[in-house]
C-alpha positions as CSV (number, residue, x, y, z in Angstrom):
1,X,51.7,-119.5,-7.1
2,X,48.9,-120.5,-4.5
3,X,50.3,-124.0,-4.6
4,X,53.9,-122.6,-4.0
5,X,52.6,-120.3,-1.2
6,X,50.6,-123.2,0.5
7,X,53.7,-125.7,0.3
8,X,55.9,-122.8,1.8
9,X,53.3,-122.1,4.6
10,X,52.9,-125.8,5.5
11,X,56.7,-126.2,5.8
12,X,57.1,-123.1,7.9
13,X,54.2,-124.3,10.1
14,X,55.5,-127.8,10.2
15,X,58.8,-126.6,11.3
16,X,57.3,-124.6,14.0
17,X,55.3,-127.5,15.3
18,X,58.3,-129.7,15.4
19,X,60.5,-127.4,17.2
20,X,57.9,-126.6,19.8
21,X,57.3,-130.3,20.3
22,X,61.0,-130.5,20.9
23,X,61.2,-127.6,23.3
24,X,58.3,-128.9,25.4
25,X,59.8,-132.6,25.3
26,X,63.2,-131.2,26.5
27,X,61.6,-129.0,29.0
28,X,59.6,-131.9,30.7
29,X,62.6,-134.0,30.7
30,X,64.6,-131.3,32.7
31,X,67.0,-130.4,29.9
32,X,69.0,-127.6,31.4
33,X,71.0,-125.2,29.4
34,X,70.2,-123.8,26.0
35,X,66.3,-123.9,26.4
36,X,64.6,-122.1,23.6
37,X,67.3,-122.4,21.1
38,X,65.7,-124.7,18.8
39,X,62.7,-122.2,18.6
40,X,65.1,-119.3,18.1
41,X,66.8,-121.1,15.3
42,X,63.6,-122.0,13.6
43,X,62.7,-118.2,13.5
44,X,65.8,-117.5,12.0
45,X,65.7,-119.9,9.6
46,X,62.3,-118.8,8.4
47,X,63.6,-115.3,8.5
48,X,66.7,-116.1,6.3
49,X,64.7,-118.3,3.7
50,X,61.9,-115.8,3.3
51,X,63.7,-113.9,0.5
52,X,63.2,-116.9,-1.6
53,X,59.4,-116.5,-1.1
54,X,59.7,-113.1,-2.0
55,X,61.9,-113.4,-5.2
56,X,59.9,-116.2,-6.6
57,X,56.6,-114.3,-6.2
58,X,58.3,-111.3,-7.5
59,X,59.5,-113.1,-10.8
60,X,56.2,-115.2,-11.2
61,X,53.8,-112.3,-10.5
62,X,54.8,-108.8,-9.6
63,X,56.6,-106.7,-7.0
64,X,53.5,-105.2,-5.2
65,X,52.1,-108.9,-4.9
66,X,55.5,-110.0,-3.6
67,X,55.5,-107.3,-1.0
68,X,51.9,-108.1,0.0
69,X,52.5,-111.9,0.4
70,X,55.9,-111.2,2.2
71,X,54.0,-108.8,4.6
72,X,51.2,-111.1,5.4
73,X,53.4,-114.1,5.7
74,X,55.5,-112.2,8.3
75,X,52.5,-111.0,10.2
76,X,51.0,-114.4,10.3
77,X,54.2,-116.1,11.4
78,X,54.8,-113.7,14.2
79,X,51.2,-114.4,15.4
80,X,51.9,-118.3,15.1
81,X,55.1,-117.7,16.9
82,X,53.5,-115.8,19.6
83,X,50.8,-118.3,20.0
84,X,53.2,-121.2,20.2
85,X,55.2,-119.4,23.0
86,X,52.0,-119.0,24.9
87,X,51.0,-122.7,24.4
88,X,54.4,-124.0,25.3
89,X,54.2,-121.9,28.4
90,X,50.8,-123.2,29.2
91,X,51.9,-126.8,28.6
92,X,54.7,-126.7,30.9
93,X,53.0,-124.8,33.7
94,X,50.6,-128.1,34.0
95,X,51.9,-130.9,36.1
96,X,52.9,-133.9,33.7
């Protein structure tokens, strides 16, 4: 299970980093319109696929462990998402 959790976490963090790069790149080039849509979509994608993490953990281990892993994952993702928003804001305030 730790390998599954590590792969899942790396995929989620990789997606968040990729989308953040896309947002910063678009904002620096003056992209007008749906700014933030990719970051918003990555959050929804993570939210909608998180039951897979919960179910696999529940089947392989037990319900309590699945709840703990899901809760910790949600808290860590929320913290990473907030940090990424702060980093994007800081990067875009600096002159390029």
